[in-house]
N, C-alpha and C positions, 0 to 999 in steps of 0.2 A: 210224786216224781213220775217222767215220761217212760214211755216204754218207746227201741225203733228194732221193727223189726224188718231180718232184708232177706227174699226166697231165693236159695236157686234146685234152677228145676235144671237137671239131667234130659234131654227132650230123647230116646232112643230110638228111635224112626219118627223126622219128623215131618217124613209123606204122610205117613199114618195118623200120625195125635194132631196132625197141626189144626185139624178142625174145631173138634174138641175143647182143645187150650184154647186156641185164639175165643172161641167162644165165650167162656172159662173169661176168658184177662179183656173179653170187650165188657160183660157184664159188672165185671167188678173198677171200670177203668177208671169211678171217683177213690178209692184205696189205694192208688196205685201213682208215686211223688216221680218214680224214677222204673225205666225197664233198660234191659241191657238184654242184648242174643245176639251170639255170632254160631258161628259154626267152621266147619275146612271150606277154603273156596279157592279155588285158585283155575287156570280153565281147562284141565283135564278136570277134575272129578270137585262135585257138590256134595260133601258128606249127610249123610242121612241123622245121624245125630248130631244136636247141639246145647246149648245152655243159651237161660232166662235166667239173668240176676233179677231180680224186686225189690226197691224199697217201698212199704207200706203207713201211709198216712190214713190220720183220719181213725175213725172210728175200729178199734181192735176188734171188738165184735164180731165187725166186717172181717175182719182179716182172719180171723178162724172162722170161716163161712167161707171164705177164701180158700186156705189153705183146707181144709175138707174135703169142697171139690176138685182142687186137685189131686189130691191123695189118692183117689179110686181110682184116674187115670196110671193104666196098667201100666203104659209105656215112659212117663216119669217116676224120676228118682227127685223126693221134691228134700232136702235139706235146711233147714233150717238156723237162722240168727237172730241172738233179741236178746238190748243189750237196755239195762236200767241209765234210763240218762240223766245223773246226778245235776243239782242244782236250774236244774229245768222247769 
């Protein structure tokens, strides 16, 4: 049976946390299948908070390391969804 893991990140201050977060995501790019990021953007406002959704692929041991490093960043709220894929 295979596992699918999706990480949801709420970034409380994109300006403050962007560098460290991006560095970690780049280091683990080999195990990120899909990355979706979004924040409020209008002609008047570029929001300081944002969200990133990651679909992970490959070695689950690497997923755990990625999750730990992201969890160590104080300005992130990390949520995890894990699915056991039946018939895979």
